C-alpha positions in Angstrom: 97.4 119.8 65.5 98.3 119.4 61.8 101.5 117.4 61.1 104.2 119.2 59.3 106.3 117.7 56.5 109.8 116.4 57.2 111.2 119.3 55.1 109.3 121.9 57.2 110.3 120.3 60.5 113.9 120.2 59.4 114.1 123.9 58.5 112.0 125.0 61.6 114.6 123.5 63.9 117.0 126.2 62.7 114.7 128.9 64.2 115.4 129.7 67.9 112.0 129.8 69.5 112.9 132.2 72.3 114.9 134.6 70.2 113.6 137.8 68.6 115.5 138.3 65.5 116.9 141.5 63.9 115.0 142.1 60.6 118.0 141.5 58.3 119.0 138.4 60.3 115.5 137.0 59.9 115.4 137.8 56.1 118.8 136.1 55.6 117.6 133.0 57.5 114.3 132.8 55.6 116.1 133.1 52.3 118.3 130.2 53.3 115.4 128.1 54.5 113.3 128.7 51.3 114.4 125.5 49.6 111.2 124.6 47.7 111.0 124.3 43.9 109.3 127.6 43.5 110.2 131.2 44.4 108.6 131.6 47.8 106.8 134.8 48.8 108.2 136.7 51.8 105.5 137.8 54.3 105.2 139.9 57.4 102.4 139.3 60.0 101.9 142.0 62.6 99.7 141.8 65.6 98.3 145.3 66.5 96.5 146.6 69.6 93.6 147.9 67.4 90.1 146.7 68.2 88.5 145.7 64.8 85.1 145.8 66.4 85.3 149.6 66.3 85.2 151.3 62.9 87.5 154.1 64.1 90.2 151.5 64.9 90.2 149.7 61.6 93.4 149.9 59.5 93.1 149.8 55.7 95.8 151.6 53.7 98.0 151.2 50.6 101.7 151.7 50.0 104.1 151.3 47.0 107.0 148.9 47.6 110.1 150.3 45.8 111.1 146.8 44.4 107.6 145.4 43.9 106.4 141.9 44.7 108.2 140.0 42.0 105.1 138.9 40.2 102.9 139.8 37.3 100.1 142.2 38.3 97.1 142.4 36.0 95.1 145.6 36.4 91.4 145.8 35.6 89.7 149.3 35.2 86.0 149.8 35.3 85.5 153.0 33.2 84.3 154.4 29.9 84.8 157.3 27.5 87.9 159.3 28.2 88.9 157.1 31.2 88.9 154.0 29.0 91.2 155.6 26.5 93.6 156.8 29.3 93.5 153.3 30.9 94.4 151.5 27.7 97.2 153.9 26.9 98.6 153.5 30.5 98.9 149.7 30.2 95.8 148.4 32.0 95.2 144.8 31.1 91.4 144.9 31.1 89.2 148.0 30.5 85.4 148.2 30.3 82.2 148.5 32.2 79.1 146.4 31.5 81.0 143.8 29.7 83.5 143.3 32.6 80.7 143.3 35.1 79.0 140.5 33.3 82.2 138.5 33.1 82.8 138.8 36.8 79.2 137.9 37.6 79.9 134.7 35.5 82.8 133.8 37.8 85.8 135.3 35.9 88.4 136.9 38.3 91.8 136.7 36.5 93.2 140.0 37.8 95.1 141.2 40.8 94.0 144.9 41.1 90.6 146.4 40.5 90.2 150.2 39.8 87.2 152.3 38.8 86.4 155.8 37.9 83.7 157.5 40.0 80.9 157.5 37.4 81.1 153.7 37.2 80.9 153.0 41.0 77.1 152.8 41.2 77.1 150.1 38.5 79.6 147.9 40.2 78.1 148.1 43.7 76.5 144.7 43.1 79.9 143.2 42.7 80.8 143.9 46.3 79.9 140.4 47.5 82.2 138.9 44.9 85.1 141.3 44.9 85.0 142.5 48.5 86.2 139.4 50.2 89.0 139.1 47.7 90.3 142.6 48.2 89.5 143.5 44.5 86.6 145.9 45.0 87.5 149.5 44.1 87.2 151.8 47.2 87.9 155.5 47.6 89.6 154.9 50.9 92.3 152.7 49.4 92.8 154.9 46.3 91.3 152.4 43.9 88.4 154.7 43.0 90.4 157.0 40.7 89.7 160.2 38.7 90.5 159.7 35.0 93.4 162.2 35.2 95.0 160.0 37.9 94.6 156.7 36.1 98.0 156.6 34.5 99.8 157.1 37.8 97.7 154.6 39.7 98.0 151.9 37.0 101.8 152.4 36.9 102.0 152.1 40.7 99.8 149.0 40.8 102.1 147.2 38.3 105.2 148.4 40.1 104.4 147.3 43.6 101.3 148.9 45.1 100.0 146.8 48.0 97.1 147.1 50.3 97.3 146.1 54.0 94.5 145.9 56.5 93.7 144.5 59.9 91.7 141.3 60.0 89.1 140.4 62.6 91.9 139.4 65.0 93.7 142.8 64.6 96.5 141.2 62.6 98.0 142.7 59.4 99.2 140.1 56.9 101.2 141.4 53.9 103.7 140.2 51.3 106.9 142.2 50.7 108.8 140.4 48.0 110.2 137.0 46.9 112.9 134.8 48.4 115.0 135.3 45.2 115.2 139.1 45.9 118.5 140.4 47.2 118.5 141.0 51.0 119.0 144.7 50.5 115.9 144.9 48.3 113.8 143.0 50.8 115.0 145.2 53.6 114.0 148.3 51.6 110.6 146.9 50.9 110.1 145.9 54.5 111.2 149.4 55.7 108.6 151.1 53.5 105.9 148.7 54.5 106.6 148.9 58.2 106.7 152.7 58.1 103.4 152.8 56.3 101.8 150.5 58.9 103.1 152.6 61.8 101.8 155.8 60.0 98.4 154.1 59.5 97.9 153.8 63.3 94.3 155.0 64.1 94.1 158.0 66.5 91.7 156.0 68.6 94.3 153.4 69.5 96.1 154.1 72.8 99.4 152.8 74.0 101.8 150.7 71.9 100.3 150.0 68.4 102.5 147.0 67.4 102.4 144.1 69.8 104.4 141.4 67.9 105.7 140.7 64.4 106.8 137.7 62.5 108.5 137.1 59.1 107.7 133.9 57.2 107.8 132.6 53.6 105.2 130.6 51.7 106.4 127.3 52.9 108.7 128.3 55.8 108.5 128.7 59.6 107.6 131.9 61.4 110.5 133.9 62.7 109.8 136.4 65.6 111.1 139.9 65.1 112.6 142.4 67.5 109.9 145.1 67.5 112.2 147.9 68.4 114.5 147.0 65.5 111.6 146.6 63.1 110.1 150.0 64.0 113.6 151.6 63.7 113.6 150.8 59.9 113.2 153.9 57.9 112.7 154.3 54.1 115.5 155.9 52.2 
């Protein structure tokens, strides 16, 4: 077992191991425990009853957090012609096709969101092995393959707080929902939108209860178990 630092051990002692916390109580505690020198990211980790071995039980969706993630989001768009002009006017950080493909093949990956218009998708297929494992590969299912007319909206959403969530191979969803410096009310609103989106993304093939357990944590903080009923009772405004 890895040894934790004295700082971590000290803050972890303040979490009651047998208690399932109300969401706001957990957020307030995490904010209080986030005493590192940087602004820690707040995360939720949800264990689901989905079986990732079956394609019809995989979860992969996107949502837009009302208060964003508190970090700079650089958007890259694979496109040309009219799409390139729209992307530039809409504030995309990087726009191109063959030139960007060559840069990425050379190891450059300085962006957080990758979008593409349909006509470019055959060209970027070879980038799947590079971008796929980092969650940067444009995909029609997650709305990152975009028609030129929709580029403006999707770029704006991506910079404002558009996040993707998915089940990993152990059926757990890991997702950030803000920074420790955010006001509790804003973190609660982001968490409500994210939780509602996860519940709505439940595959029809999953039977019984979909969420089995949930924990909040921060970048350098302990995990805090949540009351599932209270979590699922959160509703977006």
